[in-house]
Backbone as ProteinMPNN parsed JSONL, in Angstrom:
{"seq_chain_A": "MGQVFRKVVIDVFMEAQQVGEVPVGFNPAETAKNLM", "coords_chain_A": {"N_chain_A": [[11.674, -6.032, -13.418], [11.402, -3.275, -12.869], [11.992, -2.226, -15.386], [9.851, -3.154, -16.898], [7.712, -1.819, -15.688], [8.455, 0.826, -16.267], [8.285, 0.802, -19.083], [5.529, 0.389, -19.412], [4.514, 2.744, -18.246], [5.587, 4.672, -19.982], [4.252, 3.933, -22.337], [1.609, 4.528, -21.591], [1.78, 7.312, -21.26], [2.448, 8.036, -23.872], [0.079, 7.453, -25.215], [-1.565, 9.262, -23.88], [-0.484, 11.652, -24.79], [-1.249, 11.553, -27.452], [-3.995, 11.951, -27.321], [-4.079, 14.416, -26.24], [-3.881, 14.927, -23.51], [-1.532, 15.33, -22.073], [1.37, 17.455, -22.553], [2.967, 17.405, -25.781], [5.982, 15.65, -26.205], [6.468, 15.346, -23.564], [8.251, 13.807, -21.009], [7.948, 11.088, -19.167], [9.764, 9.494, -17.739], [11.916, 11.187, -17.189], [10.631, 13.074, -15.613], [9.912, 11.518, -13.396], [12.449, 10.926, -12.385], [13.216, 13.425, -11.466], [11.513, 13.801, -9.339], [12.385, 12.147, -7.341]], "CA_chain_A": [[10.414, -5.488, -12.945], [11.425, -1.831, -13.069], [11.957, -1.933, -16.821], [8.483, -3.409, -17.355], [6.904, -0.701, -15.198], [8.837, 2.019, -17.036], [7.721, 0.649, -20.427], [4.081, 0.597, -19.313], [4.281, 4.171, -17.995], [5.88, 5.384, -21.225], [3.143, 3.655, -23.261], [0.445, 5.28, -21.12], [1.991, 8.722, -21.559], [2.386, 8.207, -25.332], [-1.344, 7.507, -25.55], [-2.087, 10.522, -23.34], [-0.041, 12.709, -25.703], [-2.027, 11.463, -28.688], [-5.342, 12.498, -27.103], [-3.941, 15.792, -25.778], [-3.948, 15.034, -22.051], [-0.242, 15.858, -21.609], [2.062, 18.126, -23.655], [3.801, 16.59, -26.667], [7.374, 15.681, -25.79], [6.548, 15.112, -22.123], [9.056, 12.627, -20.738], [7.606, 10.616, -17.825], [10.945, 8.973, -17.055], [12.664, 12.342, -16.688], [9.832, 13.656, -14.539], [10.026, 10.639, -12.231], [13.794, 11.096, -11.832], [13.274, 14.704, -10.763], [10.711, 13.726, -8.123], [13.042, 11.345, -6.321]], "C_chain_A": [[10.346, -3.985, -13.201], [11.338, -1.443, -14.535], [10.554, -2.132, -17.384], [7.585, -2.254, -16.94], [7.184, 0.563, -16.007], [8.24, 1.976, -18.44], [6.218, 0.911, -20.416], [3.774, 2.077, -19.119], [4.531, 4.979, -19.267], [4.755, 5.17, -22.234], [1.899, 4.449, -22.885], [0.597, 6.756, -21.479], [1.99, 8.992, -23.065], [0.928, 8.297, -25.78], [-1.96, 8.816, -25.063], [-1.682, 11.699, -24.222], [-0.898, 12.722, -26.962], [-3.422, 12.052, -28.526], [-5.298, 13.893, -26.493], [-4.022, 15.988, -24.279], [-2.66, 15.586, -21.437], [0.462, 16.508, -22.802], [2.899, 17.15, -24.491], [5.255, 16.75, -26.241], [7.563, 15.485, -24.302], [7.256, 13.794, -21.872], [8.772, 12.134, -19.321], [8.803, 10.086, -17.046], [11.757, 10.112, -16.452], [11.928, 12.991, -15.518], [9.962, 12.829, -13.267], [11.401, 10.77, -11.578], [13.872, 12.37, -10.994], [12.489, 14.683, -9.459], [11.443, 13.014, -7.0], [14.26, 11.999, -5.849]], "O_chain_A": [[9.336, -3.483, -13.696], [10.692, -0.456, -14.89], [10.115, -1.372, -18.247], [6.789, -1.763, -17.74], [6.26, 1.282, -16.387], [7.746, 2.988, -18.937], [5.695, 1.579, -21.308], [2.868, 2.608, -19.76], [3.755, 5.88, -19.587], [4.344, 6.112, -22.913], [1.212, 4.982, -23.757], [-0.353, 7.381, -21.951], [1.573, 10.068, -23.493], [0.585, 9.123, -26.627], [-2.785, 9.411, -25.756], [-2.455, 12.643, -24.384], [-1.234, 13.788, -27.476], [-3.979, 12.594, -29.481], [-6.343, 14.497, -26.25], [-4.215, 17.113, -23.818], [-2.7, 16.238, -20.393], [0.182, 16.152, -23.946], [3.464, 16.192, -23.963], [5.705, 17.858, -25.95], [8.695, 15.459, -23.819], [6.897, 12.774, -22.459], [9.298, 12.7, -18.362], [8.852, 10.216, -15.823], [12.234, 10.005, -15.322], [12.552, 13.408, -14.543], [10.108, 13.385, -12.178], [11.51, 10.73, -10.352], [14.513, 12.393, -9.944], [12.774, 15.473, -8.56], [11.154, 13.249, -5.826], [14.951, 11.465, -4.982]]}, "name": "protein", "num_of_chains": 1, "seq": "MGQVFRKVVIDVFMEAQQVGEVPVGFNPAETAKNLM"}
């Protein structure tokens, strides 16, 4: 379950990078680790 969620989040952030919503190279997994 966690791996599926992580894959979906990474896909969402990859699309956001392509349209310029988040900086290129932004790592959502690393960000989530730092929040916990």
